[in-house]
C-alpha positions as CSV (number, residue, x, y, z in Angstrom):
1,X,-8.6,5.0,-31.8
2,X,-4.9,5.1,-31.3
3,X,-3.3,4.6,-27.9
4,X,-2.1,8.2,-27.7
5,X,-5.7,9.4,-28.2
6,X,-6.9,7.2,-25.4
7,X,-4.3,8.5,-23.0
8,X,-5.1,12.1,-23.7
9,X,-8.9,11.6,-23.5
10,X,-10.7,13.7,-20.9
11,X,-12.0,11.8,-17.9
12,X,-15.6,12.0,-16.7
13,X,-16.5,13.3,-13.2
14,X,-17.2,9.7,-12.2
15,X,-13.8,8.5,-13.3
16,X,-12.1,11.4,-11.5
17,X,-14.0,10.4,-8.3
18,X,-12.9,6.8,-8.7
19,X,-9.3,7.9,-9.2
20,X,-9.4,10.1,-6.1
21,X,-11.0,7.3,-4.0
22,X,-8.5,4.7,-5.1
23,X,-5.6,7.1,-4.5
24,X,-6.7,7.8,-1.0
25,X,-7.2,4.1,-0.4
26,X,-3.8,3.3,-1.7
27,X,-2.1,5.9,0.5
28,X,-4.0,4.8,3.6
29,X,-3.3,1.1,3.1
30,X,0.3,1.8,2.3
31,X,0.7,3.7,5.5
32,X,-1.1,1.0,7.4
33,X,1.2,-1.7,6.0
34,X,4.3,0.3,6.8
35,X,3.2,0.9,10.4
36,X,2.2,-2.8,10.8
37,X,5.7,-3.7,9.6
38,X,7.2,-1.5,12.3
39,X,5.1,-3.2,15.0
40,X,6.3,-6.6,13.9
41,X,9.9,-5.6,13.5
42,X,10.1,-3.6,16.7
43,X,7.5,-5.1,19.1
44,X,6.3,-2.9,21.9
45,X,6.4,-4.6,25.3
46,X,3.0,-5.6,26.5
47,X,1.2,-5.0,23.2
48,X,2.7,-7.0,20.3
49,X,5.7,-8.6,22.1
50,X,3.7,-11.4,23.6
51,X,2.2,-12.2,20.1
52,X,5.5,-11.9,18.2
53,X,7.5,-14.0,20.7
54,X,5.3,-17.0,20.0
55,X,6.7,-17.3,16.5
56,X,10.1,-17.7,14.8
57,X,11.9,-14.3,15.0
58,X,13.4,-14.7,11.5
59,X,10.0,-15.3,9.9
60,X,8.6,-12.3,11.8
61,X,11.4,-10.1,10.4
62,X,10.7,-11.4,6.9
63,X,7.0,-10.7,7.3
64,X,7.8,-7.1,8.5
65,X,10.0,-6.6,5.5
66,X,7.2,-7.8,3.2
67,X,4.8,-5.4,4.9
68,X,7.2,-2.5,4.2
69,X,7.7,-3.5,0.6
70,X,4.0,-3.9,0.0
71,X,3.2,-0.6,1.8
72,X,5.8,1.2,-0.4
73,X,4.2,-0.4,-3.5
74,X,0.7,0.8,-2.5
75,X,2.0,4.4,-1.9
76,X,3.8,4.3,-5.2
77,X,0.7,3.1,-7.0
78,X,-1.3,5.9,-5.3
79,X,1.2,8.4,-6.5
80,X,1.3,7.2,-10.1
81,X,-2.5,7.1,-10.5
82,X,-2.3,4.7,-13.4
83,X,-5.7,3.1,-13.0
84,X,-7.5,3.2,-16.3
85,X,-4.7,2.3,-18.6
86,X,-4.3,-1.3,-19.8
């Protein structure tokens, strides 16, 4: 079977359900990671400020940027839906 034939093959109902579940999971985790990055980058007084102030501010900012990048990657992966291709 050629690669083009595999890419054009119809998906079963089970595979469509798996794709939908993974897409929703990727969107949700991506949004969560971006929101977590905002909480670390811009701490709210009383909630995250006491936790964030215990650590080095530069490392906290780097961690927030990594959260944003990973969240953007998860949203992109959910958008592309490229799950069953090797």
